[in-house]
C-alpha positions in Angstrom: -42.3 54.7 62.0 -38.9 55.6 61.1 -36.1 53.0 61.3 -32.7 52.7 59.6 -32.4 48.9 60.2 -34.3 45.8 60.8 -32.3 43.9 63.3 -34.8 42.0 65.4 -38.4 41.6 66.1 -38.1 42.0 69.8 -37.9 45.8 69.4 -40.7 46.2 66.9 -44.2 47.5 68.0 -47.3 45.9 67.1 -48.1 48.7 64.7 -44.9 48.3 63.0 -45.5 44.6 62.5 -49.1 45.2 61.2 -47.8 47.6 58.7 -45.3 45.1 57.4 -47.9 42.3 57.3 -50.2 44.7 55.3 -47.6 46.0 53.0 -46.4 42.3 52.3 -49.9 41.2 51.6 -50.2 44.0 48.9 -46.9 43.0 47.4 -47.9 39.2 47.2 -50.1 40.1 44.2 -46.8 41.2 42.4 -45.0 38.1 43.4 -47.8 35.8 41.9 -48.1 37.7 38.6 -47.0 36.5 35.2 -44.7 39.3 34.8 -43.2 40.2 38.3 -41.8 43.6 37.9 -42.4 46.9 39.6 -40.3 50.1 39.5 -40.5 50.8 43.4 -36.9 50.6 44.2 -35.3 51.7 40.6 -31.9 53.2 41.1 -31.3 51.6 44.4 -28.8 48.9 45.2 -28.9 45.9 47.6 -26.2 43.6 48.7 -26.5 40.2 50.2 -23.6 39.6 52.5 -23.6 35.9 53.8 -21.0 34.3 56.0 -23.2 31.4 56.3 -24.8 29.2 53.7 -28.5 29.8 52.6 -30.9 28.8 50.0 -34.3 30.4 50.7 -33.4 33.7 52.6 -30.8 34.8 50.3 -32.6 33.9 47.0 -35.9 35.4 48.3 -34.0 38.6 49.2 -32.3 38.9 45.9 -35.5 38.0 44.1 -37.5 40.5 46.1 -35.1 43.3 45.3 -35.0 42.5 41.5 -39.0 42.4 41.4 -38.8 46.0 42.8 -36.2 46.9 40.1 -33.2 47.6 42.6 -29.6 46.5 41.5 -28.6 43.4 43.5 -25.0 42.1 44.5 -24.2 39.0 46.2 -21.2 38.5 48.5 -20.3 35.1 49.8 -17.7 34.7 52.5 -16.0 31.7 50.9 -15.2 33.8 47.7 -14.6 37.1 49.4 -11.6 38.6 51.2 -12.9 37.4 54.5 -11.0 34.2 53.6 -7.8 36.5 53.6 -8.7 37.7 57.1 -10.6 40.9 56.3 -12.8 42.0 59.2 -16.4 42.7 59.0 -15.8 46.3 59.6 -13.5 46.6 56.4 -16.0 44.5 54.4 -18.8 46.7 55.3 -16.7 50.1 54.7 -15.6 48.7 51.3 -19.1 48.0 50.2 -20.4 51.3 51.6 -17.7 53.2 49.6 -19.1 51.4 46.4 -22.5 53.2 47.3 -24.6 50.2 48.3 -27.8 51.4 49.7 -29.0 48.2 51.7 -27.0 45.5 53.2 -28.6 42.1 53.9 -26.4 40.2 56.4 -26.2 36.6 57.6 -23.5 35.9 60.2 -22.6 33.1 62.7 -22.0 35.7 65.4 -24.8 36.9 67.3 -25.0 40.6 67.1 -23.0 40.7 63.9 -26.0 42.8 62.1 -26.2 45.2 64.8 -22.3 45.7 64.8 -22.5 46.0 60.8 -25.1 48.7 61.1 -22.7 51.0 63.2 -20.1 50.8 60.5 -22.5 52.1 57.9 -24.5 54.9 59.8 -26.0 56.2 56.7 -27.2 53.0 55.0 -29.9 50.3 56.0 -28.9 46.7 57.4 -31.2 43.9 57.5 -30.5 41.0 59.9 -30.8 37.8 57.7 -29.8 35.7 60.7 -27.1 36.2 63.2 -25.8 33.3 65.3 -28.5 32.1 67.8 -30.1 35.6 68.2 -32.8 36.5 65.6 -33.9 35.9 62.0 -36.7 38.8 61.8 -37.9 38.4 58.2 -38.4 34.6 58.8 -40.6 35.7 61.9 -42.3 38.2 60.1 -43.2 35.8 56.9 -44.3 33.2 59.5 -46.6 35.9 61.2 -47.9 36.6 57.8 -48.5 33.0 56.9 -50.4 32.3 60.2 -52.7 35.4 59.7 -53.4 34.4 56.1 -54.4 31.0 57.2 -56.1 31.8 60.6 -57.4 35.2 59.9 -55.9 36.4 63.0 -52.9 35.9 65.2 -54.1 37.4 68.5 -55.4 34.5 71.1 -53.7 31.7 69.0 -52.1 28.8 70.8 -48.8 28.5 68.9 -46.3 25.7 69.6 -42.7 25.9 68.6 -41.3 22.4 68.4 -37.5 21.3 68.1 -34.2 22.8 68.9 -35.1 26.0 70.4 -31.7 26.7 72.1 -29.8 27.1 69.0 -32.7 28.5 66.7 -32.8 32.2 65.7 -36.1 31.7 63.9 -37.5 30.6 67.4 -36.2 33.9 69.0 -37.9 36.0 66.4 -41.2 33.9 66.3 -41.5 34.2 70.1 -41.2 38.0 70.2 -43.3 38.6 67.1 -46.1 36.3 68.3 -46.0 37.7 71.7 -46.3 41.3 70.5 -49.2 40.3 68.3 -51.2 38.7 71.1 -50.6 34.9 70.6 -49.7 32.5 73.3 -46.4 30.7 72.7 -45.3 27.2 73.9 -41.8 25.8 73.4 -41.7 22.1 73.0 -38.7 19.9 73.0 -36.1 18.1 75.0 -35.0 20.1 78.1 -31.5 19.9 76.8 -32.6 22.0 73.7 -34.3 24.7 75.7 -32.7 28.1 76.1 -31.2 28.9 79.4 -33.2 31.9 79.7 -36.5 30.2 78.8 -38.0 31.4 82.1 -37.4 35.0 81.2 -39.2 34.6 77.9 -43.1 35.0 77.4 -43.6 31.3 76.8 -44.6 28.1 78.4 -42.2 25.2 78.3 -43.2 21.7 77.6 -40.6 18.8 77.3 -43.4 16.2 76.3 -44.6 16.4 72.7 -48.2 15.2 73.3 -48.7 17.8 76.0 -47.1 20.6 74.2 -49.4 20.0 71.1 -52.5 19.6 72.9 -55.2 22.2 71.7 -52.3 24.0 69.4 -53.7 26.0 66.7 -50.4 26.3 64.9 -47.3 24.2 65.1 -44.0 25.6 63.8 -41.6 22.8 63.5 -37.7 23.6 63.6 -35.0 21.4 62.5 -32.0 20.2 64.6 -29.3 22.9 64.3 -26.5 20.3 64.3 -23.9 22.8 62.9 -24.5 25.1 65.9 -24.2 22.4 68.5 -21.0 21.7 70.3 -22.3 18.7 72.4 -24.6 15.8 72.3 -27.9 17.0 73.4 -29.8 13.8 72.7 -28.7 10.1 72.3 -29.4 9.9 68.6 -31.4 11.3 65.9 -33.5 8.2 65.6 -34.5 8.6 69.3 -35.3 12.3 68.8 -37.6 11.5 65.9 -39.3 8.8 68.0 -40.0 11.3 71.0 -40.4 14.7 69.1 -40.8 14.0 65.4 -44.2 15.7 64.3 -46.5 13.3 62.5 -50.2 13.2 61.5 -50.4 10.7 64.5 -48.8 13.1 67.0 -51.2 16.0 65.9 -54.2 14.0 67.2 -54.4 16.3 70.3 -53.9 19.4 68.4 -56.9 21.6 67.2 -58.9 20.0 64.5 -57.8 22.8 62.0 -54.2 22.9 63.1 -51.6 24.6 60.7 -48.0 23.3 60.5 -45.2 25.6 59.6 -41.4 24.8 58.8 -38.8 27.5 58.1 -36.7 24.9 56.0 -34.4 23.2 55.3 -36.3 20.0 56.4 -35.0 17.0 57.8 -37.7 14.6 56.5 -38.4 11.6 59.0 -36.5 13.4 61.8 -38.4 16.6 63.1 -41.3 16.3 60.5 -42.7 13.1 58.5 -42.6 13.4 54.7 -46.3 12.7 54.6 -47.1 15.7 57.0 -44.7 17.9 55.2 -46.4 17.1 51.9 -50.0 17.5 53.2 -51.3 20.7 51.7 -54.5 20.5 54.0 -52.3 21.0 57.0 -48.8 22.1 56.0 -48.3 25.6 54.6 -44.6 25.3 54.0 -44.7 26.2 50.3 -47.0 29.3 51.3 -44.1 30.4 53.6 -41.5 30.5 50.8 -44.1 32.6 48.5 -44.8 34.8 51.5 -41.0 35.2 52.1 -40.5 37.0 49.0 -43.5 39.4 49.6 -42.3 40.1 53.0 -38.9 40.9 52.1 -40.2 43.1 49.5 -42.1 45.0 52.2 -39.2 45.2 54.3 -36.9 46.8 51.6 -39.6 49.1 50.7 -40.1 50.2 54.3 -36.4 50.7 55.2 -35.9 52.6 52.0 -38.8 54.8 52.4 -37.7 55.4 55.9 -34.1 56.1 54.9 -35.3 58.7 52.4 -37.6 60.3 54.8 -34.8 60.7 57.3 -32.5 62.0 54.7 -34.9 64.5 53.4 -35.2 62.5 49.9 
């Protein structure tokens, strides 16, 4: 399993996903130790290059790299030469010339991570979210959390609820879940469904109660207002009434239903505060912890693959 980059989940095989899930599970023990340190990537460097804001993804990547003893560098578009018109190509070439080994990139342009990887052919690029395309490490940590909670992924009924059209998390979840044998439902207003939904391995529901019926897992997504260029629903209040996930709306789901949310949450809109804080159903905090372990696994995988390819 040799890969230079992690750009999406659509191209990953089931064996690759299982490898990453198993590796992350082993790294999770390090994350939960009192002293969180391992020499795994000592002497290596990781740069987070974010052209969009982030809390969880950026921090967890930097934490993961530091736990593994890598040197970390952080570049935000607002404080970089991008504000002076520097192109993505020149940014990547500049950082590559400094000797950075791995680039973790978030960008508003779908395909930016793949483009960046072409500018640094001898270094690894990890897609930390590109436009409305994919967010592969979020998809992987969601798979990890589901497997931990349910013991398996194959055969599960998983409902992804919310703004599917503008969500890169939804795309990665769809492909990862499908590859691992789960049955995927997309639930939300028809205006927030992707135009190519009929070409995806999913069932589409525009009624929340129908979409949640019998669901083993519910992954709730927030409304991506920053990526919307039109009014896709009358009001936030109406959206919350029709598609907000609450304890009451889960009455038709499986009795042991598990609720995920990638964050950040809009409490009282796509998910109620009571449900978000219900540790018997919600695994939102587990997702955050698993995010560090999974990003450790991805860094380990790519660095090992790169070393193998180069003969190191």
